[in-house]
N, C-alpha and C positions, 0 to 999 in steps of 0.2 A: 504494500500500500504506500502510495506517495503521500507523505505527511504535509508537505507545503500547501497543496491545494486544499486539503481538508482543514488545516488550521486557518487558512485565509477565509474559507467558506464560513467557518464558525465565528470568526471575528466579525465578519460583515453581517451575518444573520443576527447574531446577538446584539451587535452594536446598533443596527438599524431598529431592532425591536424596542430597545430601551429608548432610543431617540424619538421614535414615533409615540411611545407611551408617556413621554415626559409631560405633555400638556395635561394628562390625567392626574399625574402626581402633583402638578402645580396648582390645579384648579378642578375641584369637583369629584375627583376619583371616578368611580363607575357611574356616578350621576352626571358627569359632564355631558352636555348636549351633543357633543361631537363624538361620543363614545363609539357608536356603530361605525362611523367613518374611520376612526382611529384603529379600531379592531380589525377592519378590513385591510387597512394599510399594513398593520403588523403581520397579518396572515400572508401578505405578499413578500415579506422580507426574505424567507428562505429561497423563493424563486429568484428574486433579484440577486441574492448572493451566489446561487448556482450559476446563473447566466454570466455574471461578472467574472467569476473565477474560471468558468469554462472558456470565456472569450479571451481573457488576458493572462491566465496562468496555466491552466491545464491544457488548453488548445487541442481538443480531440479532433479527429478528422471530420466528424459530423456532430455538432452539438445536439440537434434534435434526436439523433440516434443514440448518442451517449446518455442522454437524460431520459430516454424511453418515450419521447413524444411522438416519434415517427421513425420508421413506417409502422402502421398498425397492421401487422401481418404475422400469422394468418388471422384474418378477421374473425373467423368462428371461434378460435381459441381466445382471442382478446375479449370478445363479447361474452364468452362463457365465464371467464374469470371475473369480468365486470359484474355480471349477474350474480355470481357466487359471492363476490365481495359485498354487494348491496344486501343480499339475504343474510350473510353472516353478521354484518353490522347491526341490522335490525334485530336479529335473533339474540345476540349476546346482550343487547340492551334490554330486551323483553324478559329473557330468562333470568337476568339479574334480580328482577323484582320478586318473583316467588321464592328464589333462594334467600334473598334478604328477609322476606317475611318469615320463612321457616327458621332462620337464624335469629329472629327477633329484633332485627335492626331496621327493617323497613315497615312503616305503618300502612299496611295494605288494606284496601277495600275493593276487592275484585268484583263484587256483586253489585253494590249500589253506586260505586264510584262517587262517594260523597264529597271527596275533595275536589274532583273535577266539576261536580254539580255546583258546589259552593263558588268556585271560580267563575263559572259561566253566569250564575245568578247575580253575583256581585258586578260582573262586567256589564250585563244587560241593565241592571238597576242604575248603574252610574251614568248611562246615556239615556235613561228614561224609556228603555224598550220593554215590551211585555215579556213575561216568562217564556222559557224555551218551549215551543209547541210540540217537540218530538222527544222521545225517551233519551235520556243521557247516554244509554248504551249504544244507541244508533249513532250519536255524534262521536262517541269514542271510536266506533268502528270506522267512521269516516276519516279518522286521523291516519289510517293506513294509506288512504289515497293522498292525503296531504304529505305523507312521507315521500311518496313517489315524486310528487311535484317538487317538494323541497330538495330532494336528491339532485334533480337536474339544476335547480337554482344554486344550491350550495356547492356543486362540483367546481364551479369557476373559482370562487375564493379558496376552496379546498386544494385546488391545483397549485395555488400559490405556496402552500405548505408542502404538498407532495412532490412537487418538482425539485425541491431542495432535500427533504428528508429521505424520501424513497427514490427519487430520480437520481440525485447526485450522491448523497452520503451513504445510504445503506449498502449499495453494491460495492463501494470502496471498503467499508468496514468488514464486509464478508471475507476479505482476504485474511482476517484474523481468526476466522472460523464462525459458524452460525451463532453459538452461544455468546461469545464476546461481542459480536455484531449486534445481537438483540439487546444485550444489557447496555452497551455503550450508547446505541442509538436511542434507547428508552430514556436513559439518564439525560442525554443531550436534549432530546425533544421535550421532555418534561420540564427541564430547567429553563429552556427557552421561553416557556409560558410565564416565568416568574414576574415580569412587569405587571401582568394583570392578576395573577393568583395572589400576589402579596397585597393587592388592593381589595381582596375578598371575592374575586371572580371564581365561580365553581365551588369554592369552599368557604362560605361566609362565616362559618363557626370556627374555622381553624385559626390558630395563633401563629403569626409569623411564617416561618419556613415549613411548618407542619403541612400546610396546604400544598406547598411545592413538592414535598416528599410524596404526598398522596398522588399528585399529578404525575410524578415520575413513575410511580407504580402502575398507574392506569396506562400511561403512554408506553410503558415497556411491553405489557401484554397485548394491547391493541395495536401498537406500532409493529409488533412482530408479525401479526396477521397481515397488516398492510404491506410489510416488507416481503412476505411470502407471495402475495399477489403480484408484486412488482417483479420478483425474480422468476417466478414460474411463467408469467405471461410475457416477460421481456418487454413490458410496457408500463408506463406510469399511470395510464388511464384507469385500469381497474382499481388501483389504490386510491386515485382521486375520487372516483365514483363511490367507493366504499366509505371514504372519509366524508363525502357529501351526505350519504345516507346516515352515517353515524351522527352527524350534527343535526340532521333533520329529525331523527328518531329520539334524540336525547330527552325531549320533553315528556316521554311516556311515563317517567317517574312521577310526574304530577297528575297524570290521568288516572292512575290506579291507587292514589294515596287516600288515606282517611282525612276527612275534614277536621280542621283544628289541630292536626298533628304536624310537628316539624320534621322534616327529612334531614337527617344528618348525612351529608354527602361524603364525609370521611369514612362512613361505614356502609351506607346503602347506595343503591343504583349502580350503574357502571363506573361511577366516579369513586366509589368506596370499595374497601377490601372485599366485601362479600360479592361484589360484581366482577371481581377479577378471577374468580374461581374457574368458571367455564372457559373463558379465553385462555387462561393459563394451561388448562388441560389440553385445549386445542393446540397450543404452541408446543407443548411437550411432545405430543403425538407427531406433529410436523417435524420437529427436530429429530426425534427418535427414528423416524422412517426416512430420513434423508431428503425431505421435501424442500430444503433450502438450496439444493443444487440447481443451478440454472439449466434450462432446456437448451439444446443446441440451437444456434442461430439459424434463422431461415436463410436459404441461399439468396444472395443479392441479385436483384434484377438488373438488366442492362442499364435501364434509365437511372437506377439508384447509383450505379458505379460511375456513370457519366456525371451525375449531379455532384457526387463526392469529389470527383476530379476537378470540377469547376470551382 
């Protein structure tokens, strides 16, 4: 593994994330009116770092090919892994909830959805709208459709992260072996979130760096699955779609919660330790069965070779 490009990439990605987060630290924190815009800019910093390092330091023959952007070939394999990634992201988020309930750390109401009902009623009342005319269970089922729509929307900002973490960094760390690559990339990806996590994002009850440590745990197990998608598909798109679906489905923890009960994300949902159990088992199986070995590259087409020469 060439260390200079990796170190340069990390310096740029971390430096830009703290730079863009600075207005939040200076004024308003997570309540800053520009929070959404700033968060989207932060999500783009890994892609910016990967592109800058590729262009000026690493200099691969083809930057799109090196980062897994292009070519998308074979199309069927790429689409297959993309679909699998979306399903896995939604599945690990949903299965974390009954596991958390069984372990006593997630306040579940899978039948009446009282927490979701309370949220909807409060929202409607705040705008002077009448009560919901359909059963709350029907509205909850409709959230699955919203996840599909949200996946497509979220994939663009998610690509800002995936182009860096899985497109650039993870394949390079694999030279150290699958387990070191998984652990290192998880620590790095989780720590990169520190500018927002330290302000209370995702872990509002955590003190100081405890939230960052929890984020590192979550990023390690989930990031390993995204890394597997990248390596096996030889494309960054399945990981980006999986990341988009992950972000779109993250709100299911609120849908199935009890009314009036606080959710401790250090312990419950995919963010907490109880939610890491299933993805950790998946990762262990993938490592044990050698699934982090890259597939052979597809033969280059004539037009690809000409394009590379140009």
